[in-house]
PDB file of N, CA, C and O in Angstrom:
ATOM      1  N   MET A   1      13.501  -9.876 -48.540  1.00  0.00           N
ATOM      2  CA  MET A   1      13.884  -9.502 -47.124  1.00  0.00           C
ATOM      3  C   MET A   1      13.503 -10.140 -45.977  1.00  0.00           C
ATOM      4  O   MET A   1      12.300  -9.908 -45.856  1.00  0.00           O
ATOM      5  N   LYS A   2      13.945 -10.932 -44.919  1.00  0.00           N
ATOM      6  CA  LYS A   2      13.521 -11.518 -43.892  1.00  0.00           C
ATOM      7  C   LYS A   2      13.206 -10.681 -42.688  1.00  0.00           C
ATOM      8  O   LYS A   2      13.846  -9.634 -42.588  1.00  0.00           O
ATOM      9  N   LYS A   3      12.278 -10.981 -41.706  1.00  0.00           N
ATOM     10  CA  LYS A   3      11.733 -10.205 -41.056  1.00  0.00           C
ATOM     11  C   LYS A   3      12.283 -11.334 -39.520  1.00  0.00           C
ATOM     12  O   LYS A   3      12.149 -12.557 -39.494  1.00  0.00           O
ATOM     13  N   TYR A   4      12.853 -10.519 -38.452  1.00  0.00           N
ATOM     14  CA  TYR A   4      13.269 -10.816 -37.475  1.00  0.00           C
ATOM     15  C   TYR A   4      12.521 -10.286 -36.175  1.00  0.00           C
ATOM     16  O   TYR A   4      12.505  -9.061 -36.054  1.00  0.00           O
ATOM     17  N   TYR A   5      11.803 -11.159 -35.029  1.00  0.00           N
ATOM     18  CA  TYR A   5      11.694 -10.697 -34.094  1.00  0.00           C
ATOM     19  C   TYR A   5      12.421 -11.037 -32.777  1.00  0.00           C
ATOM     20  O   TYR A   5      12.669 -12.164 -32.349  1.00  0.00           O
ATOM     21  N   ILE A   6      12.747  -9.722 -32.157  1.00  0.00           N
ATOM     22  CA  ILE A   6      13.956  -9.693 -31.195  1.00  0.00           C
ATOM     23  C   ILE A   6      13.215  -9.192 -29.552  1.00  0.00           C
ATOM     24  O   ILE A   6      12.299  -8.431 -29.238  1.00  0.00           O
ATOM     25  N   GLU A   7      13.952  -9.874 -28.964  1.00  0.00           N
ATOM     26  CA  GLU A   7      13.656  -9.480 -27.461  1.00  0.00           C
ATOM     27  C   GLU A   7      15.030  -9.118 -26.771  1.00  0.00           C
ATOM     28  O   GLU A   7      15.601 -10.053 -26.211  1.00  0.00           O
ATOM     29  N   LEU A   8      15.511  -8.121 -26.749  1.00  0.00           N
ATOM     30  CA  LEU A   8      16.915  -7.747 -26.653  1.00  0.00           C
ATOM     31  C   LEU A   8      16.945  -7.277 -24.848  1.00  0.00           C
ATOM     32  O   LEU A   8      16.180  -6.396 -24.455  1.00  0.00           O
ATOM     33  N   PRO A   9      17.712  -7.838 -24.077  1.00  0.00           N
ATOM     34  CA  PRO A   9      17.658  -7.441 -22.858  1.00  0.00           C
ATOM     35  C   PRO A   9      18.550  -5.982 -22.886  1.00  0.00           C
ATOM     36  O   PRO A   9      19.606  -5.792 -23.490  1.00  0.00           O
ATOM     37  N   TYR A  10      17.894  -5.143 -22.153  1.00  0.00           N
ATOM     38  CA  TYR A  10      19.137  -3.945 -22.087  1.00  0.00           C
ATOM     39  C   TYR A  10      18.744  -3.391 -20.551  1.00  0.00           C
ATOM     40  O   TYR A  10      17.760  -3.656 -19.860  1.00  0.00           O
ATOM     41  N   ILE A  11      19.603  -2.740 -20.352  1.00  0.00           N
ATOM     42  CA  ILE A  11      19.620  -1.923 -18.551  1.00  0.00           C
ATOM     43  C   ILE A  11      19.602  -0.580 -18.764  1.00  0.00           C
ATOM     44  O   ILE A  11      20.364  -0.043 -19.567  1.00  0.00           O
ATOM     45  N   GLY A  12      18.777   0.024 -18.099  1.00  0.00           N
ATOM     46  CA  GLY A  12      18.833   1.432 -18.777  1.00  0.00           C
ATOM     47  C   GLY A  12      18.849   2.369 -17.463  1.00  0.00           C
ATOM     48  O   GLY A  12      18.643   1.687 -16.459  1.00  0.00           O
ATOM     49  N   VAL A  13      19.037   3.747 -17.182  1.00  0.00           N
ATOM     50  CA  VAL A  13      18.622   4.449 -16.116  1.00  0.00           C
ATOM     51  C   VAL A  13      18.057   5.777 -16.683  1.00  0.00           C
ATOM     52  O   VAL A  13      18.752   6.411 -17.477  1.00  0.00           O
ATOM     53  N   LEU A  14      17.036   6.157 -16.378  1.00  0.00           N
ATOM     54  CA  LEU A  14      16.243   7.487 -17.269  1.00  0.00           C
ATOM     55  C   LEU A  14      16.672   8.254 -16.138  1.00  0.00           C
ATOM     56  O   LEU A  14      16.470   7.781 -15.020  1.00  0.00           O
ATOM     57  N   LYS A  15      17.356   9.612 -16.285  1.00  0.00           N
ATOM     58  CA  LYS A  15      17.149  10.746 -15.705  1.00  0.00           C
ATOM     59  C   LYS A  15      16.207  11.828 -15.459  1.00  0.00           C
ATOM     60  O   LYS A  15      16.004  12.217 -16.609  1.00  0.00           O
ATOM     61  N   VAL A  16      15.671  12.388 -14.879  1.00  0.00           N
ATOM     62  CA  VAL A  16      14.703  13.412 -15.058  1.00  0.00           C
ATOM     63  C   VAL A  16      14.551  13.966 -13.642  1.00  0.00           C
ATOM     64  O   VAL A  16      14.961  13.366 -12.648  1.00  0.00           O
ATOM     65  N   GLU A  17      13.834  15.350 -13.612  1.00  0.00           N
ATOM     66  CA  GLU A  17      13.580  16.090 -12.869  1.00  0.00           C
ATOM     67  C   GLU A  17      11.787  15.780 -12.578  1.00  0.00           C
ATOM     68  O   GLU A  17      10.994  15.350 -13.416  1.00  0.00           O
ATOM     69  N   VAL A  18      11.563  16.060 -11.490  1.00  0.00           N
ATOM     70  CA  VAL A  18      10.203  15.938 -11.205  1.00  0.00           C
ATOM     71  C   VAL A  18       9.554  16.859 -10.180  1.00  0.00           C
ATOM     72  O   VAL A  18       9.901  16.576  -9.033  1.00  0.00           O
ATOM     73  N   ASN A  19       8.890  17.661 -10.254  1.00  0.00           N
ATOM     74  CA  ASN A  19       8.085  18.875  -9.699  1.00  0.00           C
ATOM     75  C   ASN A  19       7.129  17.938  -8.527  1.00  0.00           C
ATOM     76  O   ASN A  19       6.175  17.366  -9.056  1.00  0.00           O
ATOM     77  N   ALA A  20       7.261  17.737  -7.147  1.00  0.00           N
ATOM     78  CA  ALA A  20       6.441  17.386  -6.239  1.00  0.00           C
ATOM     79  C   ALA A  20       6.888  17.692  -4.924  1.00  0.00           C
ATOM     80  O   ALA A  20       8.047  17.925  -4.583  1.00  0.00           O
ATOM     81  N   GLU A  21       5.742  17.668  -4.129  1.00  0.00           N
ATOM     82  CA  GLU A  21       5.986  18.041  -2.737  1.00  0.00           C
ATOM     83  C   GLU A  21       7.042  17.452  -1.810  1.00  0.00           C
ATOM     84  O   GLU A  21       7.797  18.035  -1.032  1.00  0.00           O
ATOM     85  N   THR A  22       6.891  15.950  -2.124  1.00  0.00           N
ATOM     86  CA  THR A  22       7.478  14.846  -1.520  1.00  0.00           C
ATOM     87  C   THR A  22       8.207  13.884  -2.539  1.00  0.00           C
ATOM     88  O   THR A  22       7.879  13.750  -3.718  1.00  0.00           O
ATOM     89  N   LYS A  23       9.393  13.145  -1.810  1.00  0.00           N
ATOM     90  CA  LYS A  23       9.663  12.281  -2.533  1.00  0.00           C
ATOM     91  C   LYS A  23       8.872  11.145  -3.295  1.00  0.00           C
ATOM     92  O   LYS A  23       8.931  10.832  -4.484  1.00  0.00           O
ATOM     93  N   GLU A  24       8.286  10.738  -2.502  1.00  0.00           N
ATOM     94  CA  GLU A  24       6.868   9.567  -2.508  1.00  0.00           C
ATOM     95  C   GLU A  24       6.068  10.083  -3.833  1.00  0.00           C
ATOM     96  O   GLU A  24       5.851   9.308  -4.765  1.00  0.00           O
ATOM     97  N   GLU A  25       5.681  11.336  -3.851  1.00  0.00           N
ATOM     98  CA  GLU A  25       4.742  12.163  -4.893  1.00  0.00           C
ATOM     99  C   GLU A  25       5.218  12.148  -6.065  1.00  0.00           C
ATOM    100  O   GLU A  25       4.553  11.985  -7.088  1.00  0.00           O
ATOM    101  N   ALA A  26       6.771  12.370  -5.982  1.00  0.00           N
ATOM    102  CA  ALA A  26       7.888  12.316  -7.439  1.00  0.00           C
ATOM    103  C   ALA A  26       7.592  11.342  -7.858  1.00  0.00           C
ATOM    104  O   ALA A  26       6.863  11.273  -8.848  1.00  0.00           O
ATOM    105  N   LEU A  27       8.197   9.988  -7.060  1.00  0.00           N
ATOM    106  CA  LEU A  27       7.957   8.825  -7.657  1.00  0.00           C
ATOM    107  C   LEU A  27       6.710   8.178  -8.503  1.00  0.00           C
ATOM    108  O   LEU A  27       6.652   7.648  -9.612  1.00  0.00           O
ATOM    109  N   GLU A  28       5.756   8.449  -7.508  1.00  0.00           N
ATOM    110  CA  GLU A  28       4.456   8.234  -7.905  1.00  0.00           C
ATOM    111  C   GLU A  28       4.111   9.125  -9.497  1.00  0.00           C
ATOM    112  O   GLU A  28       3.707   8.492 -10.473  1.00  0.00           O
ATOM    113  N   LYS A  29       4.342  10.646  -9.551  1.00  0.00           N
ATOM    114  CA  LYS A  29       4.139  10.714 -10.734  1.00  0.00           C
ATOM    115  C   LYS A  29       4.933  10.311 -12.130  1.00  0.00           C
ATOM    116  O   LYS A  29       4.445  10.249 -13.258  1.00  0.00           O
ATOM    117  N   LEU A  30       6.444  10.029 -11.684  1.00  0.00           N
ATOM    118  CA  LEU A  30       7.177   9.095 -12.417  1.00  0.00           C
ATOM    119  C   LEU A  30       6.506   7.809 -12.979  1.00  0.00           C
ATOM    120  O   LEU A  30       6.530   7.625 -14.196  1.00  0.00           O
ATOM    121  N   ALA A  31       6.003   7.051 -12.282  1.00  0.00           N
ATOM    122  CA  ALA A  31       5.851   5.662 -12.283  1.00  0.00           C
ATOM    123  C   ALA A  31       4.304   5.724 -13.374  1.00  0.00           C
ATOM    124  O   ALA A  31       4.068   4.909 -14.266  1.00  0.00           O
ATOM    125  N   GLU A  32       3.298   7.061 -12.942  1.00  0.00           N
ATOM    126  CA  GLU A  32       2.115   6.791 -13.927  1.00  0.00           C
ATOM    127  C   GLU A  32       2.414   7.996 -15.139  1.00  0.00           C
ATOM    128  O   GLU A  32       1.482   8.506 -15.761  1.00  0.00           O
ATOM    129  N   ALA A  33       3.482   8.270 -15.311  1.00  0.00           N
ATOM    130  CA  ALA A  33       3.615   9.454 -16.431  1.00  0.00           C
ATOM    131  C   ALA A  33       3.731   8.168 -18.026  1.00  0.00           C
ATOM    132  O   ALA A  33       3.816   6.941 -18.087  1.00  0.00           O
ATOM    133  N   ASP A  34       3.686   9.044 -18.866  1.00  0.00           N
ATOM    134  CA  ASP A  34       3.554   8.025 -20.214  1.00  0.00           C
ATOM    135  C   ASP A  34       5.229   8.083 -20.695  1.00  0.00           C
ATOM    136  O   ASP A  34       5.793   9.079 -21.148  1.00  0.00           O
ATOM    137  N   LYS A  35       5.794   6.844 -20.482  1.00  0.00           N
ATOM    138  CA  LYS A  35       7.374   6.517 -21.063  1.00  0.00           C
ATOM    139  C   LYS A  35       7.442   7.521 -22.043  1.00  0.00           C
ATOM    140  O   LYS A  35       7.848   8.649 -21.761  1.00  0.00           O
ATOM    141  N   GLU A  36       7.030   7.161 -23.315  1.00  0.00           N
ATOM    142  CA  GLU A  36       7.283   8.008 -24.592  1.00  0.00           C
ATOM    143  C   GLU A  36       7.104   9.550 -24.637  1.00  0.00           C
ATOM    144  O   GLU A  36       7.750  10.282 -25.386  1.00  0.00           O
ATOM    145  N   GLU A  37       6.007  10.030 -23.618  1.00  0.00           N
ATOM    146  CA  GLU A  37       6.192  11.185 -23.470  1.00  0.00           C
ATOM    147  C   GLU A  37       7.405  11.873 -22.727  1.00  0.00           C
ATOM    148  O   GLU A  37       7.999  12.893 -23.075  1.00  0.00           O
ATOM    149  N   ILE A  38       7.588  11.236 -21.840  1.00  0.00           N
ATOM    150  CA  ILE A  38       8.900  11.611 -20.835  1.00  0.00           C
ATOM    151  C   ILE A  38      10.225  11.691 -21.779  1.00  0.00           C
ATOM    152  O   ILE A  38      10.976  12.654 -21.624  1.00  0.00           O
ATOM    153  N   PHE A  39      10.515  10.735 -22.718  1.00  0.00           N
ATOM    154  CA  PHE A  39      11.538  10.865 -23.660  1.00  0.00           C
ATOM    155  C   PHE A  39      11.415  11.985 -24.450  1.00  0.00           C
ATOM    156  O   PHE A  39      12.452  12.567 -24.768  1.00  0.00           O
ATOM    157  N   LYS A  40      10.012  12.534 -24.952  1.00  0.00           N
ATOM    158  CA  LYS A  40       9.693  13.681 -25.730  1.00  0.00           C
ATOM    159  C   LYS A  40       9.765  15.102 -25.199  1.00  0.00           C
ATOM    160  O   LYS A  40       9.469  16.137 -25.796  1.00  0.00           O
ATOM    161  N   ASP A  41      10.225  14.946 -23.935  1.00  0.00           N
ATOM    162  CA  ASP A  41      10.205  16.188 -22.801  1.00  0.00           C
ATOM    163  C   ASP A  41       8.957  17.048 -22.823  1.00  0.00           C
ATOM    164  O   ASP A  41       8.995  18.273 -22.707  1.00  0.00           O
ATOM    165  N   LYS A  42       7.709  16.251 -22.999  1.00  0.00           N
ATOM    166  CA  LYS A  42       6.403  16.976 -22.897  1.00  0.00           C
ATOM    167  C   LYS A  42       5.578  16.444 -21.864  1.00  0.00           C
ATOM    168  O   LYS A  42       4.576  16.032 -22.448  1.00  0.00           O
ATOM    169  N   ILE A  43       5.462  16.233 -20.649  1.00  0.00           N
ATOM    170  CA  ILE A  43       4.961  16.021 -19.528  1.00  0.00           C
ATOM    171  C   ILE A  43       5.362  17.387 -18.776  1.00  0.00           C
ATOM    172  O   ILE A  43       6.489  17.834 -18.559  1.00  0.00           O
ATOM    173  N   ASN A  44       4.126  17.904 -18.449  1.00  0.00           N
ATOM    174  CA  ASN A  44       4.686  19.352 -17.211  1.00  0.00           C
ATOM    175  C   ASN A  44       5.055  18.783 -15.997  1.00  0.00           C
ATOM    176  O   ASN A  44       4.515  17.700 -15.768  1.00  0.00           O
ATOM    177  N   GLY A  45       5.674  19.123 -15.319  1.00  0.00           N
ATOM    178  CA  GLY A  45       6.310  18.743 -14.314  1.00  0.00           C
ATOM    179  C   GLY A  45       7.289  17.936 -13.856  1.00  0.00           C
ATOM    180  O   GLY A  45       7.766  17.746 -12.737  1.00  0.00           O
ATOM    181  N   ILE A  46       7.614  17.262 -15.504  1.00  0.00           N
ATOM    182  CA  ILE A  46       8.898  16.037 -15.385  1.00  0.00           C
ATOM    183  C   ILE A  46       9.781  16.509 -16.350  1.00  0.00           C
ATOM    184  O   ILE A  46       9.389  16.639 -17.510  1.00  0.00           O
ATOM    185  N   SER A  47      10.844  16.765 -16.049  1.00  0.00           N
ATOM    186  CA  SER A  47      11.663  17.282 -17.143  1.00  0.00           C
ATOM    187  C   SER A  47      12.840  16.129 -17.671  1.00  0.00           C
ATOM    188  O   SER A  47      13.717  15.758 -16.890  1.00  0.00           O
ATOM    189  N   TYR A  48      12.784  15.774 -18.633  1.00  0.00           N
ATOM    190  CA  TYR A  48      13.787  14.836 -19.119  1.00  0.00           C
ATOM    191  C   TYR A  48      15.011  15.440 -19.208  1.00  0.00           C
ATOM    192  O   TYR A  48      15.220  16.483 -19.827  1.00  0.00           O
ATOM    193  N   ILE A  49      16.043  14.635 -18.439  1.00  0.00           N
ATOM    194  CA  ILE A  49      17.640  15.068 -18.712  1.00  0.00           C
ATOM    195  C   ILE A  49      18.383  14.043 -19.692  1.00  0.00           C
ATOM    196  O   ILE A  49      19.004  14.406 -20.690  1.00  0.00           O
ATOM    197  N   ASP A  50      18.253  12.857 -19.320  1.00  0.00           N
ATOM    198  CA  ASP A  50      18.952  12.228 -19.989  1.00  0.00           C
ATOM    199  C   ASP A  50      18.821  10.397 -19.827  1.00  0.00           C
ATOM    200  O   ASP A  50      18.210   9.783 -18.952  1.00  0.00           O
ATOM    201  N   GLU A  51      19.410   9.978 -20.687  1.00  0.00           N
ATOM    202  CA  GLU A  51      19.346   8.183 -20.227  1.00  0.00           C
ATOM    203  C   GLU A  51      20.470   7.371 -20.877  1.00  0.00           C
ATOM    204  O   GLU A  51      20.952   7.574 -21.991  1.00  0.00           O
ATOM    205  N   ASP A  52      20.833   6.354 -19.941  1.00  0.00           N
ATOM    206  CA  ASP A  52      21.845   5.230 -20.363  1.00  0.00           C
ATOM    207  C   ASP A  52      21.421   3.867 -20.549  1.00  0.00           C
ATOM    208  O   ASP A  52      20.821   3.081 -19.815  1.00  0.00           O
ATOM    209  N   TRP A  53      21.841   3.793 -21.602  1.00  0.00           N
ATOM    210  CA  TRP A  53      21.155   2.227 -22.072  1.00  0.00           C
ATOM    211  C   TRP A  53      22.622   1.271 -22.142  1.00  0.00           C
ATOM    212  O   TRP A  53      23.653   1.823 -22.525  1.00  0.00           O
ATOM    213  N   ASN A  54      22.627   0.339 -21.890  1.00  0.00           N
ATOM    214  CA  ASN A  54      23.652  -0.708 -22.045  1.00  0.00           C
ATOM    215  C   ASN A  54      22.665  -2.070 -22.597  1.00  0.00           C
ATOM    216  O   ASN A  54      21.696  -2.531 -21.995  1.00  0.00           O
ATOM    217  N   TYR A  55      23.205  -2.524 -23.862  1.00  0.00           N
ATOM    218  CA  TYR A  55      22.644  -3.692 -24.492  1.00  0.00           C
ATOM    219  C   TYR A  55      23.335  -4.895 -24.149  1.00  0.00           C
ATOM    220  O   TYR A  55      24.565  -4.902 -24.172  1.00  0.00           O
ATOM    221  N   HIS A  56      22.649  -5.966 -23.818  1.00  0.00           N
ATOM    222  CA  HIS A  56      23.406  -7.307 -23.348  1.00  0.00           C
ATOM    223  C   HIS A  56      22.935  -8.408 -24.025  1.00  0.00           C
ATOM    224  O   HIS A  56      21.786  -8.363 -24.464  1.00  0.00           O
ATOM    225  N   GLU A  57      23.733  -9.567 -24.219  1.00  0.00           N
ATOM    226  CA  GLU A  57      22.684 -10.957 -24.778  1.00  0.00           C
ATOM    227  C   GLU A  57      22.380 -11.650 -23.634  1.00  0.00           C
ATOM    228  O   GLU A  57      22.003 -12.811 -23.798  1.00  0.00           O
ATOM    229  N   GLN A  58      22.463 -11.149 -22.316  1.00  0.00           N
ATOM    230  CA  GLN A  58      22.172 -11.602 -21.095  1.00  0.00           C
ATOM    231  C   GLN A  58      22.322 -10.681 -19.992  1.00  0.00           C
ATOM    232  O   GLN A  58      23.343  -9.993 -19.970  1.00  0.00           O
ATOM    233  N   VAL A  59      21.308 -10.539 -18.904  1.00  0.00           N
ATOM    234  CA  VAL A  59      21.746  -9.317 -17.804  1.00  0.00           C
ATOM    235  C   VAL A  59      22.296  -9.804 -16.888  1.00  0.00           C
ATOM    236  O   VAL A  59      23.131  -9.120 -16.295  1.00  0.00           O
ATOM    237  N   THR A  60      22.045 -11.037 -16.491  1.00  0.00           N
ATOM    238  CA  THR A  60      22.959 -11.858 -15.205  1.00  0.00           C
ATOM    239  C   THR A  60      23.387 -13.525 -15.919  1.00  0.00           C
ATOM    240  O   THR A  60      22.918 -14.160 -16.864  1.00  0.00           O
ATOM    241  N   GLN A  61      24.390 -13.774 -15.023  1.00  0.00           N
ATOM    242  CA  GLN A  61      24.979 -15.055 -15.418  1.00  0.00           C
ATOM    243  C   GLN A  61      25.415 -15.417 -13.918  1.00  0.00           C
ATOM    244  O   GLN A  61      26.372 -14.897 -13.344  1.00  0.00           O
ATOM    245  N   GLY A  62      24.735 -16.196 -13.480  1.00  0.00           N
ATOM    246  CA  GLY A  62      25.280 -16.976 -12.257  1.00  0.00           C
ATOM    247  C   GLY A  62      25.125 -15.988 -11.087  1.00  0.00           C
ATOM    248  O   GLY A  62      23.998 -15.841 -10.613  1.00  0.00           O
ATOM    249  N   ASN A  63      26.030 -15.390 -10.649  1.00  0.00           N
ATOM    250  CA  ASN A  63      26.061 -14.296  -9.574  1.00  0.00           C
ATOM    251  C   ASN A  63      26.524 -12.788 -10.460  1.00  0.00           C
ATOM    252  O   ASN A  63      26.431 -11.675  -9.942  1.00  0.00           O
ATOM    253  N   ILE A  64      26.878 -12.958 -11.459  1.00  0.00           N
ATOM    254  CA  ILE A  64      27.250 -11.960 -12.072  1.00  0.00           C
ATOM    255  C   ILE A  64      26.258 -11.204 -12.803  1.00  0.00           C
ATOM    256  O   ILE A  64      25.498 -11.719 -13.623  1.00  0.00           O
ATOM    257  N   SER A  65      26.273  -9.793 -12.455  1.00  0.00           N
ATOM    258  CA  SER A  65      25.127  -8.665 -13.001  1.00  0.00           C
ATOM    259  C   SER A  65      25.878  -7.660 -14.115  1.00  0.00           C
ATOM    260  O   SER A  65      26.852  -7.005 -13.746  1.00  0.00           O
ATOM    261  N   ASN A  66      25.489  -7.585 -15.202  1.00  0.00           N
ATOM    262  CA  ASN A  66      25.565  -6.386 -16.115  1.00  0.00           C
ATOM    263  C   ASN A  66      25.073  -5.146 -15.592  1.00  0.00           C
ATOM    264  O   ASN A  66      25.750  -4.136 -15.782  1.00  0.00           O
ATOM    265  N   ALA A  67      24.034  -5.077 -14.985  1.00  0.00           N
ATOM    266  CA  ALA A  67      23.730  -3.885 -14.415  1.00  0.00           C
ATOM    267  C   ALA A  67      24.703  -2.378 -13.959  1.00  0.00           C
ATOM    268  O   ALA A  67      25.600  -2.326 -13.117  1.00  0.00           O
ATOM    269  N   VAL A  68      24.270  -1.458 -14.664  1.00  0.00           N
ATOM    270  CA  VAL A  68      25.104  -0.312 -14.273  1.00  0.00           C
ATOM    271  C   VAL A  68      24.580   0.456 -12.966  1.00  0.00           C
ATOM    272  O   VAL A  68      25.122   1.427 -12.438  1.00  0.00           O
ATOM    273  N   GLN A  69      23.672  -0.048 -12.656  1.00  0.00           N
ATOM    274  CA  GLN A  69      22.898   0.889 -11.474  1.00  0.00           C
ATOM    275  C   GLN A  69      21.687  -0.492 -10.744  1.00  0.00           C
ATOM    276  O   GLN A  69      20.900  -1.300 -11.238  1.00  0.00           O
ATOM    277  N   TYR A  70      22.082  -0.175  -9.525  1.00  0.00           N
ATOM    278  CA  TYR A  70      21.445  -1.317  -8.737  1.00  0.00           C
ATOM    279  C   TYR A  70      20.158  -0.942  -8.136  1.00  0.00           C
ATOM    280  O   TYR A  70      19.156  -1.655  -8.204  1.00  0.00           O
ATOM    281  N   ASP A  71      20.220   0.308  -7.490  1.00  0.00           N
ATOM    282  CA  ASP A  71      19.563   0.911  -6.730  1.00  0.00           C
ATOM    283  C   ASP A  71      18.585   2.331  -7.226  1.00  0.00           C
ATOM    284  O   ASP A  71      19.189   3.098  -7.976  1.00  0.00           O
ATOM    285  N   LEU A  72      17.498   2.627  -6.954  1.00  0.00           N
ATOM    286  CA  LEU A  72      16.766   3.751  -6.863  1.00  0.00           C
ATOM    287  C   LEU A  72      17.733   4.757  -6.205  1.00  0.00           C
ATOM    288  O   LEU A  72      18.430   4.497  -5.225  1.00  0.00           O
ATOM    289  N   PHE A  73      17.688   6.164  -6.984  1.00  0.00           N
ATOM    290  CA  PHE A  73      18.372   7.126  -6.254  1.00  0.00           C
ATOM    291  C   PHE A  73      17.659   8.535  -6.403  1.00  0.00           C
ATOM    292  O   PHE A  73      17.445   8.950  -7.542  1.00  0.00           O
ATOM    293  N   ILE A  74      17.328   9.193  -5.439  1.00  0.00           N
ATOM    294  CA  ILE A  74      16.290  10.195  -5.586  1.00  0.00           C
ATOM    295  C   ILE A  74      16.795  11.375  -4.529  1.00  0.00           C
ATOM    296  O   ILE A  74      16.908  10.917  -3.392  1.00  0.00           O
ATOM    297  N   GLU A  75      17.110  12.715  -4.629  1.00  0.00           N
ATOM    298  CA  GLU A  75      17.336  13.735  -4.178  1.00  0.00           C
ATOM    299  C   GLU A  75      16.754  14.963  -4.504  1.00  0.00           C
ATOM    300  O   GLU A  75      16.598  15.234  -5.695  1.00  0.00           O
ATOM    301  N   GLU A  76      16.335  15.918  -3.447  1.00  0.00           N
ATOM    302  CA  GLU A  76      16.047  17.118  -3.746  1.00  0.00           C
ATOM    303  C   GLU A  76      17.026  17.813  -4.228  1.00  0.00           C
ATOM    304  O   GLU A  76      18.158  17.876  -3.749  1.00  0.00           O
ATOM    305  N   VAL A  77      16.508  18.526  -5.485  1.00  0.00           N
ATOM    306  CA  VAL A  77      17.367  19.257  -6.371  1.00  0.00           C
ATOM    307  C   VAL A  77      17.232  21.056  -5.812  1.00  0.00           C
ATOM    308  O   VAL A  77      18.188  21.783  -5.541  1.00  0.00           O
ATOM    309  N   GLU A  78      16.123  21.336  -5.773  1.00  0.00           N
ATOM    310  CA  GLU A  78      15.811  22.571  -5.384  1.00  0.00           C
ATOM    311  C   GLU A  78      14.281  22.782  -4.872  1.00  0.00           C
ATOM    312  O   GLU A  78      13.377  22.210  -5.482  1.00  0.00           O
ATOM    313  N   GLU A  79      14.046  23.462  -3.944  1.00  0.00           N
ATOM    314  CA  GLU A  79      12.450  23.615  -3.373  1.00  0.00           C
ATOM    315  C   GLU A  79      11.744  24.767  -4.323  1.00  0.00           C
ATOM    316  O   GLU A  79      12.342  25.828  -4.498  1.00  0.00           O
ATOM    317  N   ASP A  80      10.511  24.540  -4.905  1.00  0.00           N
ATOM    318  CA  ASP A  80       9.907  25.158  -5.804  1.00  0.00           C
ATOM    319  C   ASP A  80       9.527  26.413  -4.595  1.00  0.00           C
ATOM    320  O   ASP A  80       9.060  26.221  -3.473  1.00  0.00           O
ATOM    321  N   LYS A  81       9.851  27.568  -5.158  1.00  0.00           N
ATOM    322  CA  LYS A  81       9.056  28.626  -4.061  1.00  0.00           C
ATOM    323  C   LYS A  81       7.897  29.747  -4.932  1.00  0.00           C
ATOM    324  O   LYS A  81       7.243  30.573  -4.296  1.00  0.00           O
TER     325      LYS A  81
END
């Protein structure tokens, strides 16, 4: 059996809810979190919702992009009381 090393371009959107006082704090917590633990929904204060992955032979070609989402989106869901 042969073995293959692969680097497969993919575009993904991670969907989570983060408990924080501000949007900036929420982004910081998410950036510092262990990504594998996010997918296992094992981080206190970060709730995994879903992810969308799309695999491509290449992500961009010329001025054409295969990205499904270009910008960060963040909104307050509810205030923790």
